[in-house]
N, C-alpha and C positions, 0 to 999 in steps of 0.2 A: 187401843180399841179392845173392848171386852169381848171375849169369845162367847158366841151364842150357845145356848143349850141345844142338844140333839132334838130334832123336830119329829122324827119317826122312830119307831122301835126297830131294832136291827133284825128281828126275825120276820118282819112283814115282807111279803113278796108283792111287788107292783108290776103291772104291765108297763110296757114302754110308754104308751100314751098317758097312763095314769101318773107315772113318774115325771114325765115332762110337764103335765098340767100342774102337778104339785109344786114342781120347781118354779114354774112360771108364777104361780100364786105367791110363793114365798118371796121371790125376787121383787115382784111388783108391790107386795105388802111392805117389805122392808125398805124399799127405795121409791116411795111415791113421788119424791121431788129431790133432785140432786143437781149440784152445779159442779162442772168440771172444766178445768183450764188445760188447754193443750194446743197442738198444731194440727191443722187439717191436712189431709192427703187423700188421694184416690177419689176425688169428687166426681160423681157421675149423676146424670139426670135421666131418669127413665121416661119412656114415652107416656107414662101415666101422669107425669108431672112431679112424682116423688123424687127426692134427692138422697143418694146414698154416699157415704164417705166414712173416713176413719179419723178419729182424734187420737193423738199419740204424744208421748214424751220419750225420753231416752230409755225408759224401762218397760213400757207396755203400750198397747194399742187397743181401742174399743171401737166397735162398729157403731155408726150413727145413722139415724133415719130422720129426715125432715119431710113430713107429709106435705103434699100439695096444698097450697093456701096458707101455710104457716108464714107469718111476716118475716122477711129477711131484709134488714135495713141497708145492707151493702152487698157488694158482689163477693161471693165466696171463691177463694183461690187457694191452690195448693201452697202450703208453707205458711199460711196466715195463722197467727196465734189468736185464739178466741176463747171466750168463756161461754159454754152452753148450759142451758137450764132445761131439765127434762125429767124423764122417769125411766128407770131400768125395766127391761122386759126381756123375754127370751123368744127365740124362734125355733120351735121344736123340730121343724123339718130339717134344720141343719145343726141342731144341738148347739147353738151359740147364743150368747146374750148380746144385747144392744141397748142403745139409749134412743128414745123417741124425744126429739127436741121440741120444746115449746117456744124458747127464746134463744137468741144468739147475739153476742156482742163482741166487739174487739177487745183483746186483752191488753189494755194499757195504751198510753199515748205513743210510746215508741213503735208499737206494731202498726198503729194507724198512720203515723208519719212515714214509716217505711213503705206501707202500701200506697199512700198518696204520692210519694216520690217516684215509685216505680210506674204508677199510672200516668203521672205527669210526663215522664220521659217517653213513655209509649205514645201518648197523644201528641206530644211535641214533635216526635219523629214523623208523625203523619201530617204535620204541617197545620194542625188546628189552631196553633197559637201564633202563627206567622203574622208579622206586622202588616204585610201586604194584604191580608184579609180584612183588616180593620176598616170600618165605614165611618164617615163623618156623621156626627150628631147634628140634626137640623137645628138652625138657629131659633126659629119660632115654630115649634110643633103645635098643631091644632088639637091633636088627640094623642093621649099617652095611655098605653096599655100597661097595666101593673099585674104581675103574677106574684101573688102572696096570699097569706091567710086573711080573710076578711075581718077576723076578730082580733088580729094581732096589732101590737103597737106600731109595727112598721108601716102598715097601711094608713093608720091615723096620722103618723108623722109626715108621710108623703102628702096626704091631702092638705094638712095644715100648712106645710111649707109652700106648696104650689099655690094655695089660696093667698098667702101673704105676698108671694113674689110676682106671679103672673098667672092669673086664673085661666085654666084650660079644661077641656073635657077629659075626664078620666074614665077609662073602661077597665074594670077589674075582672081578672080571671081568678076565681077562688081556687086555692090549692093548699093542701096541708104542707107545712114546711118542716116537719119533723116526723120521723117514723118510717115504717117500711114502704108506704105508698107515696111518700113525699116526692121522691125523684121522678117517678112516672108522671105524677100530676103536674109538677113544674115543667117537665119537658112537653107535656101535652098543652100547657098554656102557651108556651113559646110557639109551638106548631100551629095552634089555633089562630093566633094573631097573624102569622105568616100566611095562613090559608085564606083568612077573611080579608086581609089587607085593609083593616079598618082603623089602624093607628099609624102615627108617624114615627114613634119610638117606643121601645119596650123597656120597662124596668122590672128586673127580677130582684125581689127584696125579702129580707128576713132580719129580725132583730138579733141581738147577741145571744150567745149560748156556748155550751161546751163544744169541744172539737167533735165529739160523738154526735151532738145535736145537729151540727152543721154539715155532717157527712153527705146528706142527700145532694148538696150542691157541688159535690166532687164526683158524683156518679157519672159514668161514661154517657149514659142516656141524656143527662142534662147538659154535659159539656158539648156533646155532638149536636144537640139541638141548638145551643147558643151559637156554635161555630157555623152552623148551616143557615142561621136566620138571615133572611134578605132584608129585614127591617133592622135598623141600628138598635143595638141592645146595650143597656147599662146594667152592670151588676152592683147591687148594693146589699151585700150579705154580711151580717155580723157587725163587728166594730173595726176600728183602724188596724189593729194588729192581725186580724183574722184574714187569711188568704185561702180561698177555696179555688178549686180548679176552674170553676165557671169564670172567675176573675180573669184568667189568662185567655179564655176564648171570647169573652165579651169585647165589644168595641170600645168600651170605657168602663173603668172600675171606680166605684165610689166607696169611700171608707165606711159609710153607713147608709141606711135607707134615706135619711134626711139629706145626706150629701148627694145622693142620686137625684133627689128632687131639685136641689140647688144647681146641679150640673145641667139638667135638661132644659131649664128655662132661665132667662135673665130676670133680674128684679125690676120692678116698675121704676124705682128710683134711679137705677143705673141706666135704664132706657131714656128716662127724662133727661138725665145728665148728658147722655150721648146725643140726644136730640138738641139739647141746649148748645153743646159744643159744636155740633154741625151747623146750627143756626149762626153762631158767631163766626165760624169759618166762611160760610156763604156770605154773611153780611160784610165781613172784612174784604172778601174777594170782590163783591159788588161795588163797595166803596172805592177800592183801588181802581177798578175798571172805569168808574165814573170820573175819577180824578185824572186818569190817563187820557180819557176821551176829551175832557175839558182842556187839558194842556195841548193836545193835538189841534183842537179847534182854535185855541188862542194863537197858536203858531201859524195858522193859515193866513197868508197875505192876499188880500183881495185886490186885483188889478182893475184899473178903469177900462171901459170899453175901447177908448181911443188907443190905449197902450196895447191892448190885445190885438187890435186891427194892425197896428204898426209892426208888432212882432210877427204877425202872419205875413205881412207884406215883405218883411225882411227874409223870412223863410222862403217866400216865393222867388225873390231876387236871387237868393243863393241857389235855389233849384234851377233857375233859368241859366245862370252862369255854368253850372255843372253840366247841363244838357248841351250848351253851346260848345264847351270843351270836348265833350264826347263826340258831337257831330263833326266838329272840325278835324278831330283825329281820324275819324272814319273817312272823311273826304280826302285827307292827305294820303292815307294808305291807298285809296282808290286811284288817285292821280299817279302815284308811284307805279302801281301795277299797270296802268294804261301806258306809261312811258316805256315800260319794259316790252309790252306787246308792239309798240310803234317801231322800236329799234330792232325788232326780231329779224327782218330780212338781212340787214347788214351783219348782224351777229352770226346768222346762218352762213352767209358768204365767207366770212372770215374763218369759220369752222371748216368749210369745204376746202379752202385754200391750204389750210394747215394740214388737212388729211392728205391732199394731193402731194404736197411737198414731202410728207413722211413716206408716202408710197414710192415716190421717185428715189428717195434715199435708200429704201429697202431694195429696190430693183438694182441700184448701182452696187450695193453690197452683195447681192446675189450673183451678179455678173462677175464681180471681182473674185469671188470665191469659187466660180466654176472652173473645172479642169481644162475647159476649152480655151480659156484665157491663157493658161500656161502653154498649151500647144501653139498658140499664135506667137509665142516668144521663141519658137524654134525647137520645141521639145516634141517627142513622139511617144506613143504607148504601144508596146509589143505584147500580143496575146497568143496563146497556144490554141490548139484545135478545140479545147474546151472553153475558150473565151476567157481564160484566166490570165491575168497580167504576169509577164515574165520580167523578173527584176534582176537576173544575172545571166551571163553568157552560158554558163553550164546548163541552165534550164531551157536554152533555146532548142526547139525541135521543129520539124516540119511535119505537116504544114503549119504556118503561123501567119499572123496579120500584123501590119504596122499602121497605126492610126496617126495621121497628121491633122493639122488644123483645117486643111482643105479637102481631106478625103482619106480612104483606107486602101492599102495595097496588100496583096497576098503573096507569100513566099512559097 
């Protein structure tokens, strides 16, 4: 880089304000537009809406300002590698230089993919991609809401394919699908349909493009709106290899906008074929039922009235015999019980005689076991003054008593 010539004479004395103004003019004149690549850090947003940060590499760091209202197509995060386009200026109050940014973009595919992967892991950890959140797409939607650019090829492809397959009412929410405002407009479209409840399914669509062009469909505001949608949502962004984060939050992912239209409604031909198959199944089933009914009718044997009467008479005879058997059994049991009651006095007398004999026998046993029977055989019982029996001569004392069978004497 060529060394610039001295701008001022060395013997001129400036005031601080004049020197700062001169330096500011020199810097802004020399760098009216510059592009710088580096890593963002120390990102802050002031209450005024302006954003302040630093762009740096391994050898230096430069202050960066993004004024409120400047388009920012993606979320700025510390550590993100970007390319900024702007102009150099100075801030005399702090005697530093800085860059005022007009445009900002990600620096390379690698940085974008890294950012998307980190964002994907964060949103997945919140459960926004869980399979349990997925809603079924209605089989025959009456109204389809489409969030896309009204002038893009995606909307035309969707209209044409729906017209070919199964004409339904289409409600368009116009939204830019590229640039700084795209993410907010797409999210607003999803929220609009959920608020109005005027469609049965939502298609978010955009044609193919570079990874940078498709980034709005990976912004958190879009992903969260898709995950929160109460109306089933189909994502048809880009082409088959393109995967945006909205694809993970949507209820169904289509490879293209045309594919989304094919997924949301069946074809007329397939419906006619399905109806034809259903008709054949119903017809075959009805024919089978008629054949079975005819067979059952043919197998029915019609009896003559005389045969029917004779069979009923036979059943009556069988019933009469059964009743007679039951009645005879009941009468026999009654006769037996009556005979028992007739013989009851003799049975009672026999019981009384048996009891009397048993009582006499017990009385004889009691008498034979009494000590008085022993006394009658010539024995006696000697008792002392305490009426205790004396069983030996040594225990004999006076007074004492001797009991015989016919009386007691005192000694």
